[in-house]
N, C-alpha and C positions, 0 to 999 in steps of 0.2 A: 788701847788698841782695839780695833773692831775685827770681828771674824770675817774672813773672806768666804766666797762660795765653796772653796775647796777644803774648808776645815782648819786652815791655818789663820792665825791673826796676821793682819798686815804688819810688816816690819818684824815678824817673829824670826828669831834665830834660836834653834834648839840644838846644841851640840851633843845631846844625850842619845839614848836609844830611840829607834824608830817605834812607831805605834805597835808593831808586832813583836817588840822586845829584841830586835836585832839591831846591829849598827848600820845596816843597809839603808841609805838615805837618798840615793841617786834618783829614786822614783818619786820623791816627795816634792811638792811645790815649794819653792823658796821665793819670797817676794820681799824685796828691800827697797825702801825709799832712798832718795838722795841723801848722801852722808851716812847711811847705815852700813853696817858690816864691821869687821874688825879693823880698827884704825891704828896705824903706825905713824907717829909723827917723827920727822927727822929734820927739824929746823924748817927750811924753805921747801921741803919735800914731804908730802904726805901720801900714804897709801891706804886705800880702803879695800880690803879683801871682801868680795861679795860672795864667792863660793870657792871652796878649795877641797882638798882631799877628803875632808869629813863629809861633805855633801855630794861629792862626785865620784866616790870610790877611787880616788887618786887619778882619774882620767884627765883632769885639767884643773887649773885654778884661774880665776878671773878677778882682776883688781882694777881699780881706778887710781891713777897716780896724778897728783896735783903738784905742779911746780910753780913757785913764785917767780916773778920776773927776776932775771939775772941769776937764776939757780944753776950752778955747775952740775955736772953729771955725778953719778955714783962711782965712776971709775970703769975703765974698759975691762970687760970680762967676757967669758963665754961659758956655755953650759954644754957639756959633752953629750948628754942624753935628751935634751929638751929643746923643742922649737918654741919661739916666742912670736906672738902676733901682736902688733900695735895698731890701734885705730885712734886717730887724733880727734878729740872732741872739741877742743878749744885752743886757741893760740897757734903759734908756729914754733914748736920745739924742734930741736935738731936731734937726729938719731945717727949714731956712729954704726955703720955696717961695714965690717972689715976695716979698711983704712980710710973710708970716706965718710965725712959728716954730710948728712942730707937734711936740708930744710924741709919740714913736713907741715904744711898748712892744714887747717881744719879739713876733715873728711879724708885725709890721707890714710892709706892702709900699707903696712909693711910687714913682711914675714922675715924673721931672723932664723935661719936654719940652725940646728944643733951644731955646735963647734965653731960658729962664726963669732968673732970678737965684736962686741957691741957696747953701747952706752946710750944715754939720752941726757939732754940738758935743755935749759931754756935761757938763752942769753938775751932774749928780747925784753921789751919794756912792758909786757902784759903777761898775766898768768897763762899757764898752759895746763891742759888736762889730757891724759892718754888713757885709753882702755887697753889693758894688757891681758892676753890669754896665754897661759903657760901650759905646755903640753909635753908629757903628762904632768899631773899636779904634784904638789909636794913642796914647791918653792917657799910657801908660807912658813915652813919649819925654820927657815933661815932668818925670818924677820926679827925676832927678838935680838939676835946677835948683830944684825945690821943696824938696828936702832941703837944698841949699845955702842957700836963703832962710831956712828954719827955723833952721839952724845959725848964720847971721849974726844973727838976731833974738835968740836966747837963749844962744848958745854951746853948744848941745846937741851931743852926740856923734852922728855920722852913722851909727854902726853899727846 
């Protein structure tokens, strides 16, 4: 890795203390390249968490979700205290908002307010990528259990 002009190395992720000895990190530069971040594999579904409560003081988490062609959803669910924002980077996944599935081509933005039932899937024949912003942060705490659930369903590799 090489140093950036801001003192961090490119691609650096440091979950420890800040330079001043505190856990406050929201004012530090975070620079991650494609594919970097905490990776959670769930068969045909992969999440890369780019920043979450550790880096944002729990204000938000941001992740990229990759869905293989034909990938069903994670299951309809809602979050009582959290809004979710989705921006479609690639493909045409479908997002369940309430009772309606909405086809979302590239560059689509959708906001799911707290309490609304939602899901996402990619029933098309090409991969899809979604950028997800979860407000406030903390969703990433659920990811190990979600990965374990997927592994138990299909025997998928957790890597």
